[in-house]
N, C-alpha and C positions, 0 to 999 in steps of 0.2 A: 300624873303622864294620860293622856287620852288615848281612851281604850278604840281599839277598831270596832266599827259598826257589825263588821261580818266574821262569824268565826274560819277559822281554817278547815278546812274539807276532808274528812280522812278519805283517802281513795281507794281502800280496800284492798282487793287483789289487783289492780289495775299493773300492768307491766308494761315497759317502754315497748313500742312496736318496732318493728322489722324498717330495716333499711329500705327506701322504693325498690323494686324488684322485678316489678312486670314489664316486659320488654313492650310490648304491644298492648291496646285496646280496642277492643271492636263494638261500634254500636248502629244504630239503623242507621244515620244518615251522615257519619264520619267513622275512620279509622285512625289511630296514633302509634305511631312505630318511633324507637330511639333514633332520633337525629343522625343521618350519615351525611357524606359528601355525595349520594347518589340522588340526594334530594336536593341539592342547590340548584342543578340546573332548572327544576320546575319551580321551585318556590323562589328564586332570582326572575325568573320570566313573569311569574304571579306579583310579584314586588314592586315590578318595573310600572306598574300602573298609575302609582301616587308617590312620589316621595316623601309626600307629608305622614307615612307610617313611621317614618323614621325618627319623628322630631321629637317625643320622649324617651326615644331609646337612645341608653351611652355611646351607642356606635352605628355604623351606616350613617346615611344610605350609600349601595356601595354600587359603582356606574358598572363595574364589572362583574360577569359571571366568575371567573376566575376569583377575582376580590371576595364577592361573597364566598366561594368556596372553602377559600384560605380562612375566613372565619368561623365557617363551619368546622373545620378541621380544628382550631384552637378550642375549642367547646364543646366538641361532639362526644369525647369520651371521657369527661369530669364526672367526678359523682356528684359533685354540688355546684351550679346548679346541673340538673340531671334535663337534659332536652330531649324535645320530641318533638316531630312533624306530625303536621296535622293534613290527611286525606280526606278531602270533600267529598263522597260517593257521588251526588248530584253533578258534581263538572267531571269526576274521573280523573282528580289531577291532586297533588299535593299544593296547598294554599295557605298554611302557616306553623307557627311555631310556638310553642308551650311550656314552661320547665317547672318543676318541683325544685324548690331552694330553700336556703336556710334552714338546713333538714336536724330537727334536733330529737331525737328520739328520746333523750334522756327527759324531756320536758313532753315529749309527746307535741310538740310544734312542727310546722310543715307551713310553706309560702310555695305560692303557685306565683308564678313572674314569667319575666321575658318572654310576655304575651304580644306577638305580633301577627295580625292577619291581614293578608292581602285584601285588596279592594272587595275582590268578590267573594272572599267568605265573611267578612262583617255583615254582622246584622240577619245571619241566616241559621236554621236548627243546627246545621253544621255545626256552627263555630259554639250555641249553646253546650250541643250534647258534648263537645272536647272537654268544656269546662267541668260538666256533670263527669263525667268519667272520671276526671284526674280527682274530684272532688271525692266521688264515691269511694276510690280505692284508698282513700288516706286516711276518712273515716270509718271504713271495712277493715285496713290492717289495724286501727286500735289508735290512730293519731287522736288527741283532744282537740286540739286546736290548728284553724286553717286560716292562713292569713292572706292579705291582698293589702300591697302598697303601691302606691303611685303618686308622681308629681303634684301636689298640691292644687297647682294649676290646671292639671289634666281632666278638667271636667267628664270628659267623655269615660275616662276610666273610674271615675267617683261613682258616675251616675250606672257603669256596666256593674261595677261592687255589689251597688245596693240592689240591682235589678237581680244580681245573682246571688241574695240573698244575705250578702255580707253587711255586719252592723259597722259604723262606723266609731271610730275611737279616739278620733281625734288629729293633731299635726304635729310632728316632729319638726322644729322650725332649725333651720339650717344645718340639715342633715347628712346634706351631701354637697360636693360640687360636681356637676353633670356638662361637659362638653363647654369648660369656661363659665359655666351660669350655676347660681346658688340655686337649689333644690330644697323646698320645704316638703316633707314627706308626711302624706295622708295615708292614714292605716285605717283597714278594716280587717275585722274575723270573723268567722262563724265558730262554733266551739260544738265538739260531740252531743250535746244535750240537745242541740237544735238540729242536729242531723235528719232525725225521722222524719221531721216535718217539710225540713228542705229535700230532702227524697223523692215524699210525693208532690210538692209542688214541681221538680223539674220534672216528675215522670207524667204527672197532668199536662204541664208543657208541651214535652215531646211528645206527647200521644199524637197520632195521627188523626184523631175524633177533634185534637183542639185547634184544626185548620180546615176550613173553606175548600170549594174546589179550587179557587183561586190562589190559595196557599196563605188567606189570612188569618192572623188567631184569631179564636174566640174569648179565651181569656188570655191576658199579658203575665209573663212571670213575675214583671214587678208586683202586681195584686195578688198573686199566687204566694210570694216571698212575703210581703207587708207584714201579716203577724208575728213573724217570725224574727225578722230585725227586731233588736230590742233599742237601739236608737240609731236616728235616722241623721243624713249630714247635714247638718244647718245651713249650708251653703246653697245647698238643691232643693232645700226646703221638701225634701221627700219625694221628688219628680223623677226619682229612675224608672 
């Protein structure tokens, strides 16, 4: 019988973390709150700028505000996924949604998903800080593994995962059927041992000192997280 190359790791006094219970997150550029119907008018209006934001989602687009509000009602109170609305402080309005999901405290594993940013929130400091705040809560609560999964054809999401410090772990073929189409799922994750370095990378990038007077970054987050990522996505050749 072939022996395993790695030994089992003794976790010592590790205890399963608590279920996500924080109802709001507040940062320099962004604030998150549990998603509710009250957020629907602002979010729907922001989303109307481009229907393409729904291309990789299993739902949407929503032609009417009432249709979007009904969808919000259907997911807002669920424990898993646990949806959050994202408030962009620069624009003074709600501009996106993200959730903590596939929550498995016994394994110390949790996923960030259902990420949907209106066009004005995309590629902003607020969007990055929203991802940082959720990741920080999970690792500081004691989770060991933080996952990101996306349609394998969604190169934008794959680039975003690498930029944020997630390591590529492979593709699950024919993992799902979404809107009548096959979905191969690309898997990314970061783990608790990587968190101190990732936290430092996020805080360096998010610092006002990292941006010039015109808002241009001095250091890219991709460069700051590159040393932490243990595997790059071969499809992207590490160009996140």
